[in-house]
Every structure is written in structure tokens, then in C-alpha cells.
ROGUTI-580956 format. One record per residue (C-alpha): residue in three letters; x, y, z. Coordinates in steps of 0.1 Angstrom, whole numbers, padded with zeros to 4 digits, always signed. Example, Ala and Ser with C-alpha at 12.3 -4.5 7.8 and 13.67 -1.06 7.14 Angstrom:
2
ALA+0123-0045+0078 SER+0137-0011+0071 
END
This chain:
755
MET-0349+0837-0115 THR-0356+0822-0149 LYS-0364+0785-0148 THR-0355+0762-0177 PRO-0380+0734-0183 LEU-0363+0701-0176 THR-0372+0687-0210 LYS-0351+0713-0227 SER-0313+0709-0224 VAL-0283+0726-0240 LEU-0255+0707-0254 ALA-0227+0722-0274 ILE-0213+0701-0302 SER-0183+0707-0325 VAL-0192+0702-0361 ALA-0156+0691-0367 THR-0161+0662-0343 ALA-0157+0629-0362 PHE-0166+0594-0352 SER-0166+0564-0374 LEU-0203+0559-0366 SER-0229+0585-0359 SER-0230+0601-0325 THR-0262+0619-0320 VAL-0269+0646-0295 THR-0301+0664-0288 ALA-0293+0701-0293 GLN-0326+0714-0280 GLU-0326+0751-0276 THR-0328+0765-0241 ASN-0362+0783-0240 THR-0365+0810-0214 GLY-0399+0820-0224 ASP-0388+0849-0246 GLU-0375+0829-0276 PRO-0396+0809-0301 ALA-0394+0771-0297 ASP-0390+0765-0334 ASP-0358+0746-0328 LEU-0370+0725-0299 PHE-0366+0693-0319 GLU-0334+0703-0338 GLN-0312+0672-0334 ILE-0277+0672-0346 VAL-0261+0640-0359 VAL-0224+0634-0364 THR-0232+0612-0394 GLY-0230+0575-0397 THR-0208+0577-0427 ALA-0171+0575-0425 SER-0165+0613-0426 GLY-0182+0621-0393 LYS-0194+0655-0405 ALA-0223+0669-0385 GLN-0258+0670-0400 ARG-0294+0673-0388 LYS-0308+0640-0378 VAL-0339+0646-0399 GLU-0316+0647-0429 SER-0298+0614-0422 SER-0304+0583-0442 TYR-0303+0556-0415 ALA-0320+0549-0381 THR-0305+0563-0349 THR-0318+0568-0314 SER-0303+0593-0290 LEU-0305+0592-0252 GLY-0292+0622-0233 GLU-0281+0625-0197 GLU-0317+0632-0185 ASP-0331+0604-0206 ILE-0306+0579-0190 LYS-0314+0592-0155 ARG-0352+0587-0160 LEU-0347+0552-0173 ALA-0326+0543-0142 PRO-0310+0513-0158 LYS-0296+0486-0135 SER-0271+0476-0161 THR-0257+0490-0194 ALA-0277+0464-0214 GLU-0310+0475-0197 LEU-0305+0509-0213 PHE-0306+0494-0247 ARG-0343+0486-0243 ALA-0350+0522-0252 ILE-0337+0517-0287 PRO-0363+0505-0312 GLY-0355+0473-0329 VAL-0336+0460-0299 TRP-0346+0432-0275 SER-0323+0432-0244 GLU-0325+0405-0218 SER-0307+0423-0189 SER-0322+0399-0162 GLY-0288+0383-0157 GLY-0275+0411-0134 VAL-0249+0438-0140 SER-0231+0417-0166 GLY-0238+0389-0190 ALA-0268+0402-0209 ASN-0284+0388-0241 VAL-0290+0414-0267 PHE-0309+0409-0300 VAL-0314+0433-0328 ARG-0340+0434-0357 GLY-0347+0396-0356 PHE-0310+0387-0361 PRO-0305+0351-0347 GLY-0288+0344-0315 GLY-0290+0320-0285 GLY-0272+0342-0260 ASP-0247+0370-0253 ALA-0248+0397-0280 PRO-0232+0386-0313 PHE-0246+0415-0333 LEU-0237+0443-0308 THR-0207+0466-0307 LEU-0203+0490-0278 GLN-0182+0521-0284 LEU-0167+0547-0261 GLN-0158+0580-0277 GLY-0164+0564-0311 VAL-0140+0534-0306 PRO-0150+0498-0299 VAL-0142+0489-0263 PHE-0134+0453-0275 PRO-0135+0446-0313 PRO-0151+0411-0311 PRO-0188+0417-0304 THR-0191+0385-0284 ILE-0169+0357-0273 SER-0181+0330-0249 PHE-0191+0344-0215 LEU-0183+0380-0227 GLU-0205+0404-0245 ASN-0195+0441-0249 SER-0218+0456-0223 THR-0200+0436-0196 LEU-0170+0459-0201 PHE-0189+0491-0195 ARG-0207+0508-0165 ILE-0229+0538-0168 ASP-0222+0567-0144 GLU-0224+0605-0142 THR-0195+0610-0166 ILE-0217+0600-0196 GLN-0230+0629-0217 PHE-0252+0608-0240 MET-0255+0576-0259 GLU-0266+0568-0294 GLY-0277+0535-0309 LEU-0273+0530-0347 ARG-0288+0498-0361 GLY-0282+0486-0397 GLY-0274+0515-0420 PRO-0237+0522-0426 ASN-0226+0499-0397 SER-0214+0472-0420 VAL-0188+0496-0435 VAL-0175+0518-0407 SER-0159+0511-0373 ASN-0155+0473-0368 GLY-0180+0465-0395 GLN-0208+0454-0371 PRO-0239+0449-0393 GLY-0263+0449-0364 LEU-0264+0474-0335 THR-0236+0498-0325 THR-0240+0519-0293 ASN-0217+0548-0288 PHE-0212+0564-0254 ILE-0198+0600-0253 LEU-0181+0613-0222 LYS-0186+0648-0208 GLU-0160+0674-0216 GLY-0147+0703-0196 SER-0152+0739-0204 GLU-0140+0773-0191 VAL-0165+0770-0163 THR-0155+0748-0134 GLU-0185+0727-0124 GLY-0194+0694-0109 SER-0218+0672-0090 PHE-0219+0649-0060 LYS-0246+0622-0057 TYR-0255+0596-0030 THR-0279+0568-0038 THR-0295+0541-0016 SER-0323+0516-0021 ASP-0347+0492-0006 TYR-0321+0464-0013 ASP-0294+0483+0007 LEU-0275+0498-0022 GLN-0248+0522-0011 ARG-0234+0543-0039 VAL-0216+0576-0043 ASP-0210+0593-0077 GLY-0190+0624-0084 VAL-0179+0644-0114 LEU-0158+0675-0118 SER-0149+0695-0150 GLY-0132+0727-0159 GLU-0101+0743-0175 VAL-0065+0733-0168 ALA-0050+0760-0190 GLU-0060+0780-0220 ASP-0078+0757-0244 LEU-0070+0726-0222 TYR-0100+0712-0204 PHE-0106+0683-0180 MET-0134+0660-0168 VAL-0129+0635-0140 GLY-0155+0614-0123 GLY-0166+0580-0112 TYR-0184+0560-0085 ILE-0180+0535-0057 GLN-0209+0512-0048 GLN-0219+0480-0030 SER-0250+0460-0022 PRO-0262+0425-0014 GLY-0278+0425-0048 ILE-0313+0432-0061 ARG-0320+0396-0052 ASP-0305+0394-0017 ALA-0276+0370-0015 GLY-0270+0375+0022 PHE-0236+0390+0016 THR-0221+0419-0004 SER-0226+0403-0038 GLU-0224+0435-0059 LYS-0193+0456-0054 GLY-0173+0479-0075 HIS-0158+0513-0084 GLN-0149+0532-0115 PHE-0128+0562-0123 THR-0127+0582-0156 VAL-0105+0611-0168 ASN-0112+0629-0201 LEU-0088+0656-0214 THR-0095+0679-0243 LYS-0071+0702-0260 GLU-0087+0727-0285 LEU-0064+0736-0314 ASP-0066+0764-0339 ASN-0075+0738-0365 GLY-0090+0709-0345 LYS-0090+0690-0312 ILE-0071+0664-0293 ASN-0089+0641-0269 LEU-0074+0616-0244 PHE-0094+0595-0220 SER-0090+0566-0196 ARG-0117+0546-0178 VAL-0106+0522-0150 THR-0133+0498-0137 ASP-0134+0470-0111 ASP-0170+0460-0107 HIS-0188+0426-0104 GLY-0221+0412-0093 THR-0241+0380-0090 TRP-0249+0361-0123 TYR-0286+0355-0121 LEU-0296+0323-0139 PRO-0328+0304-0147 THR-0345+0292-0116 PRO-0368+0261-0110 LEU-0404+0271-0117 VAL-0419+0253-0087 GLU-0440+0264-0057 GLY-0421+0286-0033 VAL-0398+0301-0060 ASP-0405+0337-0072 ASN-0385+0365-0088 THR-0366+0371-0055 TYR-0349+0337-0058 THR-0312+0333-0065 GLN-0290+0302-0063 ILE-0261+0320-0047 GLY-0259+0325-0009 THR-0237+0324+0022 LEU-0240+0286+0024 ASN-0228+0279-0011 ARG-0207+0308-0023 GLN-0174+0289-0016 ALA-0170+0256-0035 THR-0142+0233-0046 VAL-0143+0222-0082 GLN-0125+0194-0099 PHE-0109+0196-0134 GLY-0085+0179-0156 PRO-0078+0142-0162 ASP-0064+0136-0127 GLY-0093+0153-0108 GLU-0072+0182-0096 SER-0093+0205-0074 GLN-0094+0242-0064 ALA-0116+0264-0043 PHE-0133+0294-0057 ASP-0156+0322-0044 PHE-0187+0321-0066 GLY-0200+0352-0049 ARG-0179+0372-0074 GLY-0204+0364-0102 ARG-0196+0382-0134 GLY-0177+0414-0139 TRP-0149+0435-0153 ASP-0116+0444-0138 GLY-0097+0464-0163 ALA-0093+0497-0182 VAL-0102+0512-0215 SER-0079+0541-0226 GLY-0077+0560-0258 GLY-0084+0592-0276 SER-0087+0610-0309 VAL-0070+0636-0331 GLU-0092+0657-0353 LEU-0076+0682-0377 ASP-0089+0707-0403 LEU-0062+0706-0429 GLY-0076+0734-0450 GLN-0090+0736-0486 GLY-0117+0711-0477 TRP-0095+0684-0462 SER-0099+0670-0428 PHE-0083+0642-0408 VAL-0094+0621-0378 ASP-0077+0593-0359 ARG-0094+0574-0331 PHE-0077+0548-0309 ALA-0083+0527-0278 TYR-0064+0502-0257 THR-0084+0477-0235 SER-0069+0453-0210 GLY-0082+0434-0181 GLU-0100+0404-0166 ALA-0136+0394-0174 ASN-0142+0364-0152 THR-0174+0344-0146 PHE-0183+0324-0115 GLY-0218+0309-0117 LEU-0241+0284-0102 VAL-0258+0270-0133 PRO-0290+0248-0130 ASN-0288+0214-0148 GLY-0321+0196-0154 ASP-0353+0192-0135 PRO-0360+0197-0098 VAL-0365+0163-0081 ALA-0374+0149-0047 LEU-0343+0143-0025 SER-0354+0107-0019 SER-0349+0099-0056 VAL-0312+0107-0056 ALA-0301+0101-0019 ASP-0279+0072-0014 ASN-0301+0058+0014 GLY-0333+0067-0005 THR-0346+0087+0024 ASN-0326+0118+0033 ALA-0293+0137+0031 GLN-0273+0161+0051 GLY-0263+0197+0045 ALA-0226+0200+0036 VAL-0222+0232+0057 THR-0248+0231+0084 GLY-0251+0193+0089 ASN-0289+0197+0089 VAL-0308+0166+0078 TYR-0332+0172+0049 ALA-0362+0149+0045 GLY-0368+0129+0013 ASP-0396+0152+0001 THR-0372+0182-0001 LEU-0369+0195-0036 VAL-0333+0195-0049 GLN-0317+0203-0082 GLN-0283+0197-0098 ILE-0262+0229-0099 GLY-0231+0232-0120 ARG-0203+0252-0105 TRP-0189+0270-0136 VAL-0156+0289-0136 VAL-0144+0310-0165 LEU-0111+0329-0161 LYS-0107+0353-0191 ASP-0079+0378-0198 ILE-0085+0400-0227 GLU-0065+0427-0245 SER-0070+0448-0276 PHE-0057+0478-0294 THR-0078+0495-0320 ASN-0070+0524-0344 ASP-0093+0540-0370 LEU-0082+0569-0392 ALA-0099+0587-0420 LEU-0091+0614-0445 THR-0120+0634-0459 LYS-0123+0658-0488 THR-0153+0681-0489 GLY-0164+0699-0520 ASP-0194+0721-0529 ARG-0217+0691-0535 TYR-0197+0661-0523 GLU-0179+0645-0494 ALA-0153+0617-0500 THR-0136+0597-0473 LEU-0109+0571-0473 GLY-0102+0553-0440 TYR-0081+0525-0425 TYR-0092+0504-0395 ARG-0070+0480-0376 ALA-0076+0460-0344 ASN-0054+0435-0326 PHE-0071+0415-0299 SER-0065+0385-0277 SER-0083+0363-0252 ASN-0066+0338-0229 ASP-0092+0315-0212 TRP-0092+0288-0185 TRP-0126+0270-0180 ALA-0139+0244-0156 LEU-0175+0239-0166 GLY-0198+0213-0150 ASN-0190+0201-0115 HIS-0226+0193-0109 SER-0239+0187-0074 TYR-0274+0186-0059 HIS-0284+0216-0039 VAL-0315+0223-0019 ILE-0340+0244-0038 ALA-0341+0276-0017 SER-0324+0310-0021 GLY-0288+0302-0013 GLY-0297+0265-0008 GLU-0267+0245+0004 ASN-0249+0216-0012 LEU-0257+0181+0002 THR-0237+0150+0012 GLY-0250+0115+0011 ILE-0256+0117-0027 ASP-0232+0098-0050 CYS-0232+0126-0076 ASN-0221+0151-0049 ASP-0196+0129-0031 ASN-0180+0113-0062 GLN-0177+0138-0090 ASP-0166+0111-0114 SER-0202+0097-0112 CYS-0218+0130-0122 ALA-0227+0144-0156 TRP-0210+0165-0182 ASN-0178+0184-0176 TYR-0160+0207-0201 ASP-0126+0220-0192 ILE-0103+0240-0215 ASN-0072+0261-0215 SER-0070+0283-0246 THR-0051+0312-0261 GLY-0061+0332-0291 ASP-0048+0362-0310 GLY-0066+0380-0338 THR-0060+0409-0362 THR-0086+0427-0383 SER-0076+0452-0409 ALA-0099+0471-0432 LEU-0097+0497-0459 TYR-0130+0516-0463 ALA-0142+0544-0486 ALA-0173+0565-0487 LEU-0188+0591-0510 LYS-0218+0614-0503 TYR-0231+0635-0531 GLU-0259+0661-0534 LEU-0278+0651-0565 THR-0302+0681-0561 ASP-0309+0706-0534 THR-0333+0680-0518 VAL-0318+0647-0528 THR-0285+0632-0516 ALA-0270+0598-0522 ASP-0241+0580-0504 ILE-0222+0548-0510 GLY-0196+0530-0489 VAL-0174+0500-0493 ARG-0152+0481-0469 SER-0125+0455-0477 GLU-0116+0435-0446 ASP-0089+0409-0438 HIS-0095+0388-0407 GLU-0068+0366-0391 ILE-0070+0343-0361 GLU-0043+0322-0344 TYR-0059+0300-0318 THR-0050+0268-0298 VAL-0072+0248-0273 ASP-0063+0222-0247 GLU-0097+0205-0241 GLY-0095+0185-0210 LEU-0067+0203-0193 ASP-0043+0174-0199 GLY-0017+0195-0217 VAL-0027+0181-0251 ILE-0036+0206-0278 THR-0068+0192-0293 LYS-0076+0221-0317 ALA-0052+0245-0335 VAL-0065+0271-0359 GLN-0047+0294-0383 TYR-0075+0314-0400 ASP-0071+0341-0427 GLU-0101+0352-0448 SER-0112+0384-0464 ASP-0146+0398-0471 VAL-0162+0429-0487 ALA-0190+0449-0472 PHE-0212+0475-0490 THR-0238+0501-0483 ALA-0258+0526-0505 GLY-0284+0550-0494 ALA-0305+0580-0506 ASN-0323+0607-0488 TRP-0351+0629-0502 GLN-0356+0660-0480 PHE-0388+0673-0495 GLU-0393+0697-0466 LYS-0368+0711-0441 ASP-0384+0691-0413 MET-0396+0660-0433 GLY-0380+0634-0455 VAL-0377+0598-0465 PHE-0347+0576-0470 ALA-0338+0542-0485 ARG-0308+0520-0479 TYR-0293+0487-0489 SER-0264+0470-0471 GLU-0244+0439-0473 GLY-0222+0430-0444 SER-0208+0401-0424 LYS-0199+0387-0390 MET-0165+0372-0390 PRO-0157+0341-0369 TYR-0138+0347-0336 PHE-0121+0322-0312 ASP-0152+0303-0299 ASP-0167+0302-0334 LEU-0136+0284-0347 ARG-0135+0260-0317 ASP-0172+0251-0319 ASN-0170+0248-0357 PHE-0136+0231-0359 GLY-0148+0203-0380 ARG-0163+0227-0405 PHE-0131+0247-0405 GLN-0111+0216-0413 ALA-0135+0207-0441 GLY-0129+0242-0456 GLU-0164+0254-0451 ASP-0172+0291-0452 LEU-0176+0303-0415 ILE-0184+0339-0424 VAL-0220+0349-0415 ASP-0235+0370-0444 VAL-0260+0398-0436 THR-0282+0415-0462 GLN-0304+0445-0451 PHE-0330+0468-0467 GLU-0343+0499-0449 LEU-0370+0524-0458 GLY-0375+0553-0434 TYR-0398+0584-0428 LYS-0386+0613-0407 LEU-0406+0642-0393 ALA-0392+0668-0368 ARG-0415+0697-0360 ALA-0413+0724-0333 ASN-0427+0703-0305 PHE-0429+0667-0318 SER-0410+0642-0339 LEU-0416+0609-0355 TYR-0390+0585-0371 ALA-0404+0553-0387 THR-0381+0528-0402 GLY-0391+0497-0421 PHE-0365+0469-0424 TYR-0359+0435-0439 ASN-0328+0414-0433 GLU-0314+0380-0440 VAL-0287+0364-0419 GLU-0271+0334-0435 GLY-0247+0309-0420 ASP-0252+0318-0383 THR-0247+0289-0358 PHE-0265+0280-0326 GLN-0253+0258-0297 THR-0270+0251-0264 GLN-0237+0251-0244 PRO-0200+0248-0251 GLY-0192+0213-0264 ALA-0227+0207-0276 PRO-0236+0201-0313 VAL-0237+0231-0336 GLN-0266+0240-0359 VAL-0262+0262-0389 LEU-0291+0285-0396 THR-0305+0311-0420 ASN-0329+0337-0406 GLU-0351+0363-0422 ALA-0369+0391-0405 TYR-0390+0422-0415 GLY-0407+0448-0395 ILE-0411+0485-0385 GLU-0395+0506-0358 LEU-0412+0537-0344 ASP-0394+0564-0324 GLY-0415+0595-0315 ALA-0418+0623-0290 TYR-0442+0651-0281 TYR-0437+0681-0259 ALA-0466+0703-0248 ASP-0463+0739-0237 ASN-0477+0731-0202 GLY-0448+0709-0193 PHE-0462+0675-0204 SER-0442+0653-0227 VAL-0443+0618-0239 THR-0419+0596-0259 LEU-0427+0564-0277 ASN-0406+0536-0291 ALA-0420+0505-0306 THR-0410+0475-0327 LEU-0432+0452-0348 GLN-0415+0423-0365 GLU-0419+0389-0381 THR-0390+0364-0380 GLU-0385+0331-0397 ILE-0359+0304-0397 THR-0357+0297-0435 GLN-0329+0271-0434 SER-0322+0247-0405 PRO-0317+0209-0400 ASP-0347+0207-0377 ASN-0365+0241-0373 GLN-0372+0254-0408 GLY-0403+0276-0409 ASN-0402+0284-0371 GLU-0398+0318-0355 ALA-0364+0329-0342 GLN-0361+0321-0305 ARG-0366+0346-0277 GLN-0376+0376-0298 PRO-0410+0392-0294 GLY-0433+0399-0323 TRP-0439+0434-0309 GLN-0427+0456-0280 ILE-0439+0491-0270 ARG-0425+0515-0245 VAL-0443+0547-0236 THR-0426+0573-0213 PRO-0448+0603-0202 SER-0434+0630-0179 TYR-0447+0663-0164 ASP-0428+0693-0152 PHE-0443+0712-0123 ASP-0435+0739-0097 LEU-0440+0733-0060 GLY-0431+0764-0039 ASP-0394+0771-0042 TYR-0389+0738-0060 TYR-0395+0726-0095 GLY-0395+0690-0106 THR-0406+0662-0129 VAL-0427+0632-0124 TYR-0422+0605-0150 GLY-0430+0568-0158 THR-0424+0541-0184 LEU-0449+0515-0194 SER-0433+0486-0212 MET-0454+0460-0231 VAL-0439+0429-0246 ASP-0454+0402-0268 ASP-0451+0364-0263 ARG-0418+0348-0274 PHE-0406+0312-0280 SER-0379+0300-0257 ASP-0362+0278-0284 ASN-0358+0276-0321 ALA-0381+0245-0321 ASN-0409+0268-0308 SER-0418+0242-0282 VAL-0419+0265-0252 VAL-0438+0298-0250 LEU-0426+0327-0228 GLU-0457+0348-0221 GLY-0458+0385-0228 TYR-0460+0410-0200 GLU-0464+0446-0190 LYS-0439+0464-0167 LEU-0444+0499-0151 ASP-0416+0521-0138 VAL-0422+0555-0121 GLY-0402+0583-0106 VAL-0400+0619-0094 ILE-0372+0644-0094 MET-0373+0676-0073 TYR-0348+0704-0079 ALA-0339+0733-0056 TYR-0323+0764-0068 GLU-0294+0760-0044 GLY-0281+0731-0065 PHE-0297+0703-0046 SER-0319+0677-0062 PHE-0338+0646-0049 GLU-0350+0616-0068 VAL-0371+0586-0060 ALA-0375+0559-0087 VAL-0395+0526-0085 GLN-0390+0500-0111 ASN-0414+0471-0118 VAL-0441+0488-0096 THR-0465+0458-0098 ASP-0437+0433-0092 GLU-0443+0415-0125 ASP-0427+0380-0125 ALA-0424+0375-0162 LEU-0397+0354-0178 THR-0370+0365-0203 GLU-0359+0330-0211 GLY-0364+0294-0203 ASP-0335+0270-0198 PRO-0312+0274-0228 ARG-0292+0244-0218 SER-0322+0221-0213 VAL-0352+0234-0231 ASN-0378+0210-0216 SER-0367+0215-0180 PRO-0391+0236-0159 ASN-0366+0264-0154 GLY-0368+0301-0163 ARG-0351+0334-0157 PHE-0373+0361-0142 ILE-0372+0398-0149 LEU-0358+0418-0120 PRO-0382+0423-0091 ARG-0396+0456-0078 THR-0370+0479-0065 ALA-0370+0515-0051 THR-0340+0539-0051 PHE-0335+0573-0035 SER-0308+0598-0046 VAL-0297+0632-0033 ALA-0274+0652-0055 TYR-0256+0686-0053 GLN-0245+0704-0084 PHE-0222+0734-0084 
END
């Protein structure tokens, strides 16, 4: 039996496939030992221009990174945002759990969430606003066995296509069926008692009509043991493809109900390590007060953060003849993205300093008496109920000639978010994993005597419509140039009841337009080597929370649009068994805002950054391979009321990830052993650069064994050395001794059967 090396996979791609941003797939030739390996690094890109025509990645004029199914498996991400670490230029803080990550790109400013990230499924944004409070795009997406590959495009033509995201756009592509019926079943467990089952099945329904169905069901007490089932969920996906004589129709639906603990900064005191979590059996249920009359309601904070909803959509792609082609992509998203969190507030203190009797206090659940030297901390019980909905449509008409490709497109998105918040509700808890609330403390027994509360009831609707055009032209046989322009109109209708007293305190009717622009050139001086240059101007439009937090600026008529200018210069090399993509970048982000927490003062900033991204790989004939991605960057806050001249917060000056692997035979089995070494520079916790987060190294390893009968086994260990580095300090109280650890060491075991 001929064995195919695990590093070489086959993926069929239709040249007619069109997405509004590039969707890259590694089309590495299957090498049986008889064919030459000249095409081992031939990578096909469905271009980042509006037309979506396929081209070789080495001929593209922008920076993309592709991760196939095997790549994703070896990275073993605990959340969607954790996968983004494999993209050069991206710093992803996925230490918050399955949802609620912070994602930064190329030195763009940000204090939390992911304001410069758009996540797409099948080439369509899952939710057009990149970030609204307590919701960034990766919260709405779970990785499973139905994913064929993912691509990350940063900068480049992003400001013109799709939803006009100038930063990072990640696009996940689903598996499709074929004439062959095939599938897989996979069971996974772990040292933290994860129980998960994945399955996928694909095949042919009728002539030229194909299906793929799959999903998962899982539960666990969490990577940091909460003492109960704190992570629970399931997902089901169906993908239908109809091949036409002149194109293709695709329809998909992805239904998800999945949530997990929201991991937050912990007190950095003796006895607390990276296994600590605030939530536990003794405090998961709590009653919070809200509104002017102190109305109260009980909530289960064990639900953490998650997504209960569906993303459904599809595309129509047609070859109209005589060089004309048409594509329409659409998606409808609806569901609940709620947040229940135990949020630290301020410093740890001795119980005696806050107890009513100055000596001790009792546990609210157990009745235990805690001595005065017990460390306690104020914990805010935060509740965010969020219902979202959106419908997005993106259509494009393309004319292709002998030396040119011209596209005209129209993008429209309608979206809404209805929110109910009760933030604050501070109460002193014992500092211990799942530490209980106390009685005998005025703050705990009389909420009116405690600190900050911020309650709102809001409703918002938005519409974004954009007309975009792009032209790509072959100046010579080796030089191409492209240009794109986008004219966008952005409307927001938004009202807020702050205080939950029935009084509308802020009402917004916003209607502004902006124009984005990109131009690039590529010189392909050899078939497998070239350079490119690109200039882009884009923007980040204000959404609901931006208008609430900047309401005074809105009333004063100030411009709330964040302007982004980018330059890129890249080198590309793709030989038979190795590749290297190096991209230098410079960007300026003007008019972005920063706020420590809702209701706090807003600072308006301008940031500049420059650096270089490296994305390389090498495959040896003996089964050894290694991939590298690295980012080196310098950031500076060039305009700020207080922090001018400082570095941007929470972004490392350099980060490097090296992933070696080795394929081997072992009797009747063959397999791969692999690892990833991640190295990260120091960062500043805040824009004032007053708190340093030390750099760290993290090692992940794994082994996969394959049997010819279709069975495979995998063991993966992440954070082998149990590194206890921090991803952030306390963003709400910079000088408090609190910080959020990276996830602790975990081990998972999987057994799978493919047929």
C-alpha cells in the first residue's frame, strides 16, 4: 500500500470560486514517490481583490496566511482566537476562555475585544460590526471537524472589500461533499475531564448535488476546574453544494449553543497560580441589584460567556460568458451572546480591614467563620444580556479581458443589538478558587454602600451600504498593478436608558459616509519569486458603544470615524520544498478611543507602528518539516492627552513561533510527532507604560498515529512546562496587583475513525 506523507495533502479548489477577500488553500501535490515534488509549495489564492479569481499565492500583492485542516489539528486551539496566534502580525490574548478574547493586529490600538478583526464564514462576515461591548467576532464561532481551512488576510485590500475591515480578516471555509461518501468520528478526553464527540459526513445527494453535515457535543468542568460543568455546548453544520454547467450554488447553516467560564485577572498573591478561577460551586448563583429602586434578580454566573444562535447563508457563482462572471454571497445571523462574569475590583485586602466587627465574617453559603487575616477581594457580579441579528449581502460583477480584470460590487449589511446590562454589584469574596461571598461586611449586606454600578437597557439598529470597484491590469508579463475604491454610507439608530429607570438618556441618529482606497503592484521577476508594494486608506466606523461612550463628542459634531493609513512592502519565495513570505508594514491609526470600562472617561489616541512579518516553511525528504512565523514591530502613541510617546499597550515588540514535525513509520502504523515553541517579548499593561508584563516561552507537543484501517490516535500536551505568564494586568484598575494568566498545562487524547 502506498503511504502519503502527512505533510502533503490534496485539496481541490474551483477557480471560479469567488470570495470578497482572499481564501487561501494549500494545494500541495500528493507525492507517491513516483512524481517530482516541484509543486509541493504551489499555493492557490482566491485573491484578496473584489473579483475573487484564483491565483498563485506567490503572485499576490498582499499578506495572507493559510492554515489547513492538519495545521489546525496540530495547533489544537482551545478557542477560535487561540488559532489566530499562528498568523504573523497578530497578537491574540485567548486566556479568557472559549469566548471573549482580545485580538490585536500590526500595532493597531485597542484596550480589549477585537476592534480590528472581522471573522468570515464562507466569505461572509458572521456579524458585520467587528466589536461591540462584550462581543468580538470569535465569540460567535467554534472550530470543529467541518472546517477545511482558514485564511488570515491583514491590511492589503481589506479596507475596500467585504465589510471594509482595515485590520485583520479571517475566513473559515467549510468542507464540501463529493461523489465519494466519506466521514469521520472522533472522541476526545483530557486531564481536565473533557468529554467531546465530533462527527462529519459528506457525499452526493443526487447528480451534481453534494452535502456535508457535521458537528460536536462537549462538556467539561473547564481547563481551570470550577467544580461543576462550566463548559458545555454543541454545534451542528450543514453545507449543500450544487454544481451548475456555468457555476455553483452553495447553502449552509451553522447552529451553535456553547458557553464556558469567563476567566478574568486574578489577585497576584501567595497561593494563587494559573489554576485559579473566581467561579465555583459556592458562588455561581448570585442575586444582583439594578435600577433606581434596587430591584433584584438571581443569575447563574456559571454560564460564563458564549453563543446560542445560528449563522446561515450561501453564495451563487455564475460564469456569464464572454469574460463576465457574477457572485453573490449572503448570511443571516441571529442569537444570544450573553456574559455572566465575576470581575475583580481593586486590591486584595485583609478581611479585618473591611469586616463590620473588625475581626471576622461568615461565609454566605457555608456559614464558616473566616479569620481577620483571610485575604478577600471585591468581586463585581456583571450581567450582560445581548440579542444580536444581522443580514449581509455582497454581490460583484466582473469582466475579464486579455490583460485586465474589472469588478463592480455592492455590499449591504443590516444589523442590530439589544442589550440589558447590570454591571457592578460588588461584594467581598474569599480569595480562593470558587471563594464564597461573605456576610458581616457592609458592602456585601448593603449594596447601596458599595462602589460603582452601571446599568443600561439599549436598542440599536444599523445599516452599512457600500459600492466598491476594483481593477487589476497586467502592465507587462511580470508586472501587475491593481487599484480599488469603496464608497460607504453608515447609519446608526440607537437609544440608551442608563440607570434602568425608563428614561432615555442618550439617543443617536448617525449618518456618515467615507471613502476607502487601495493600490498595489506586484513584480514577479521569477515564477517562484516576487516583490509587492501596497498603499491603503481605510476606516473604522463607529458602532453602538462608540456612540454611547462618545455621546458628548457626537453632540459636538466631532468626527468619530477612525482613519487608518497603511503601507506594505513584501518579498515572496516559494520553491519546491521551502517558502518564505516577508512583509514590512507601516500604519497610522488616527482618532481611536480608549476606555477602561463602560461609563469611564474616554481618551482619543493616534497610534503609529512599523515592523516586519515572517511566514516560512521547510520540508525535507526524510519526513522532517518546520514552519516559522514571527513579528517584529515598534509602536508609538503619537497623540494622546497623557501618554504621547509611549508604546501601545499589551502588544509585544516581537513574537516568534517555531513548529517542527517529523513523519515516521512504526510497524503497521505511521505517524507524526510535532511541537510548537512560542516566544513572546515583554509588553506594557497600559498606555501609560507603568506596568510591565514579562515575556515568556511556551512549549506545546503532540503525536498522531495512523493505522491503515482508518483509525488514528492523538495525544497533545499544551504548555508543557506549565508557564504562568500573564497576558494582561487589570485593565479596569491598572495599579491593582491583578493579572490574567495564560492557560495552564493540559493534555488531551483523541481517537478517530475515518471511512
